[in-house]
N, C-alpha and C positions, 0 to 999 in steps of 0.2 A: 297352421300362418298361410293367406290364401296367396295365388299368384294374384299379383298388380300388375295389370294389361298400360301396356305402354305401345305397345305398336298392335298394327292392324289382324284380327284376329284371324289363322287357318287352321288346319286341318289338322291338326297333330298325326302324322305318318312317321314313321321314322325310319332316319337316313343310315346308309348304312355309312359303316369306314371303307369295307371295302368293294375290291373289287376280285373283276376276278385280278386284278395285281398284286394284292395283298393275301388270296387264298393260298392255302399248301397245295406244296407242290410249284409254286410259282421262285420260289425261293432262288433255286439251282439254275433258271431261265437268268435271274432276273442279279445273277451276279459278273453271269457277261456283259452285262449292257449295266453296269452306274446308274445311266440316265434313270433307265426302269428303276431303281434301287429310290433312287430319289425324287421323280414323282410318288411311290407310290408311300414312304418313311410324309413327306410331307401333309396329300392327301389323308392320312387319316391321325395328322392332329390339329387337319383345320378339322373333321368330321366330328375330333374328343370337342373340340375347344365349342362349334358348330351345338352343341348336347348341350354344354356350356350353358352359352348362355336361351341356350332352346327352353329348356326345362328349368329353370331355376328351383328355387326360389334365390339364392346368392348372385341370381344377375341382376333378378328385381332392383335387388340391394344396395348393388353396384352402379347402377347404371348410370348416376346422376356424373361418376366415376368418369367415364369412358363409352359418353350415347353413342357418338357414333362407331367406335367399335364394336360396342355391343350389338347393339342396331345393325348390323355389318354379319355381322357371325351370325346372329336371330335368320335373317332372311337372306342371305350368301351364301353366308356357310355351305351350305347341303351340294350345290350344285360341284363338289368335291368331289361327292361320287362318281361323275362324270369320267374322271382321270381312270379310274380304276374300270371303268368299263371298257375303257380305251383300250387301259391295259391289259385289262381279262380276254379281249379280239386277239390282241397280239398274241398272246403268251397260246393262248390255246391255236389257234393258227397257226404254229408252229411247233406244238407236238402234233396235233391232229390228220398236220401232213402228215407224218410217218407212220402213219398209224389206219388208212380213209381203205377201209375196208366193210361192208357190208356185219361180215364173221366178225368180226371186233368188238362191234356196236356194243351186243349187251355188256360186254366185258368191261370195254372204255366208260360206263355213262357208269355202273355198277361201281368200279375205280372209283370216279368222282365224287359222286354220293357218299360212300362211309369217307372217304377224305375230308369230305363239307360238315358231316352229320355223326362220327366219332365223338366230338366236343363239347353235341348240344347236351348229354344229358346232364355234364355237370356245368355246362353253362342254365340251365334253368332250374338247377339245385339254387346253384348258388344267385341269382335270378329272384325266381319268388322268395325265397331266403331272406335277401336283402330289401327285397319290397316288405313284406311282413314288418319286419324289423322298424326300417324307416314308416310306416303309420302309424308303428307308435307315436311317433314323433314330433310327426307333420300332417297334413292338411293340402292333397294338393296335387294338380289333375296330371302329373306325372307320374300320379302308381296309379296299379294294377289292379284289378280284383283280383277275389284269391280266384283264380283258374282253373276250370273244367279238365276234367279227362279226357274229351275230344279235344281240347284245345291242346294241351302236350301232345297228345299223339300228329296231332297236324303240326306241328312244330319238328318233330321227331321225323316225320313225312316230308321235309320240305313243304310243308302244303301251307302252309295258315293262314295267307294273305287269302290265295285263290278260295282257299274253302271258308272265308268270312269272317275268321275269326282275328280279333287283336292283334299286337306281337304282345311278348310279354317283358322284353329287350327291344331297346332302340338296338337296330346292329342285327337279328337275328330276320328278318324281314330282307338278306339281301344275299345269301347262301340259300333262300329257293330260287331268285331271279338267276344268279350264276349256275345252280343246276339247270334249270331252260334253257338259258342260253347256250351252255354249255353243251345241250342232249339238241336243241335247233340246232347248232354245228356243228357238231356231229354228226347228224342226220343229212345236211347237204354236202357236208367233206365222202361223205360214204357214197351217197346218191349220182352225186359229181363220179367220180370215179368207176360208179358201176357203166353209166350209161353214159359217160365220154362227154360231157357237158364241163365246156371250163367253170372252175368253180367264182374262178373270177365275177364272171355274169351273172353267175348264182345270187353270191355276193352284193353285187350292184342294185338289179332285181330290191333283195329281202330290206335290206337299208333304203333306198328308195320308197319303198312303200311304207317303214315305218317309219324317217322322216317327213316326210308330204302328209302321210296321212294320217296314220295308227298313233305318233309321240306327238298329235294334235287332241285326243279324247283323253281325258284326266280318268276317267275310268277303266283307263284299259294299266293302269300303272302296277298291274295284280301278274302280267301277262310277260312273258319276255319279246315278244314283236315289239312291244313299250319303247325297248330300252337296245333292240340291235341299229337302230341306226348307230349310236357310239360303238357299238362293242363291234361292227361292221365296220366299221374304219379305221378300231385297228388289228382286225381281219387284212385288213386290204394294207394296210404299212407293212403286214409279214406276206401277204404274194406279190408284193411289186418288191418286197424290199428295197427300194431306192431308186429306182426306177421308174419315170414318168409314163406307166401302160396308160392303153387309152380306160382300164375299167377303174382307172385310178383316178385320170381327168375326166373322166364323168361320171363317180361320186363325187369328188372335186364338186364339179360345176350342179348337180345335183343340191348338195348342201348349200352352197348359197343361194340355192333358189328357193329353198326350204326356209332359210334365214329370211330371205322376199319375202317369202309367200308371209311367214307367220315368223318375227324373231324370237327367239327363246337363248337367254343365254347359257343355259343348259346347253343345248345344242355348239352356240361357238364356242363351247368351252371344250367342246368335243373335239370338235373339227383344226381347233388350234393345236393342241394334245397333241392330236395323229399329224398334225405336219408337222409338229417338231420332233418327233419320234421320224417321220420317214426324212427328213433332213439328217437326221443325226445316222441315219442308216448309211447316207450319200457323202457325209460329213463325220469320220469316224471318231473322229477326237469334241465331237460331242456327244457323245456316246458315253464317253469316260468323265464327264460333270458329274461331281456328286460320288468315285469314290475314297471311300470315307470312312474308318468301320464305326466310326459310327451312324451314319444313313444304312447301310448294312443292318447296322442291330435295329435298329428303329421298324427296316423296311421286313425283317425275317419275322420282328414280334407286331404288325400290319393287324395280320387274320388275330392274333389273342390277343390283341388294345382292341377293336369294333368288335369283337364278342362277347368280353368281357368288364369292359366301361363302363357300360351303364350302369350295371348295380352297384357300380366304387361309387359313382358318384350321385344316386340317391343316396346313397348313404353319408360321403360326405355335406349333401344339401341337409337332410336332417339334422347332422348330427350342432349344422349353425340356427338349422332354424328353431332348436329347441336349447342352444347350449351359449351362444353367442348375442351379443347387444344386435341392432338394427343398424350400424354405421359402417358407410359404403368400401371404409379406406380394410375395413377384417370380411366385408363377404369377396369382393376380390382376392382379398388374400384365398379366403377359402375355394375360392375359382385354380386358381394354380393349386393349392392343395390336392387337390378335385385331379386335377389336371396330377401330378406329377403320380400322386395315392394310384392314376388307370397304370401311368407305363409303368410302375413297380407290379400293381398286378400283374398285366401283361407280359413283364420277362417269366415270373413264379408259374402263370398259366403254360408259356410255352413249356419254358423247362419239362414241369411236371404236371403237363396233359399232355398239348399237339404234341412234340415230339415225340414221347412214348411212343401213344397209340401213330402217328407216321410210318414209325420203324416198326411196331406189327402187322401194320397193314402193305409192307413195298412186298 
């Protein structure tokens, strides 16, 4: 079954479901801030639904039932990644401030790499197997060619996009970006401590360079500086601790200027997310929003969800393409089935893969 064109064509670039806020190691901090958990959980679900709408073919068949909703998920659902970028900067800044030493930098980076990359061999096996099986049942542009050894090694090194390889699964692009951002921030924190330079002003400089210049170059979206504007906003929230500090004020003004220079929905969402976190630090009652067992459950499994959901969606799409008649209601049910199956797979992955690996790496 071939994909039906229904919306303006855009390059098929995987959008991540995670952010730093969804990454392993963030759960403990997230429990201190229920609002962080709520934002993380919501953004993760939106990313799954964006991929359901984007990659089809079930969404192609279901489109007449809800064209506006599916169209919005297709075009704008990807912006949820900005929430993860801001949360990632916020949580990373809180942890790195307690270890600002150039001597500790290699160990910190190696630990971060292991926590991000340790589950990837299992994910790649599942993704490659699911892709091969789905290819037996459907023909679709969401399927990947058989991977090369170099492509697999590049994924494990968290460097496949900078090295020019396509992602084997939507979601695997983001751990590489998170690692770059974390490394960039760790270096800045260490240098600020060593040279006696105010860290907040260095963050303002780098974030301004990102939002005013680099973030306007689409070709730069495989490198951390492209995303450091949103990440830096989260860092600044952590550094300001809810106070209207001069660096925080300057970064806000520069963000507004960047929106005036070139309006970007992704930047606006990042600014609004950072503003909500900043306000919640000033009004603790806001930070308790989202205090729920189910929200915490979803937040804890958000990294597993964005790692594993795409192979699941491929298999559900292939099953419906092969075995279910093209009736919109049935394929809308298929989209719901894909979403629920992704949650189930994430729960299993979290329990049997992510958690055991995290315990070994402590």
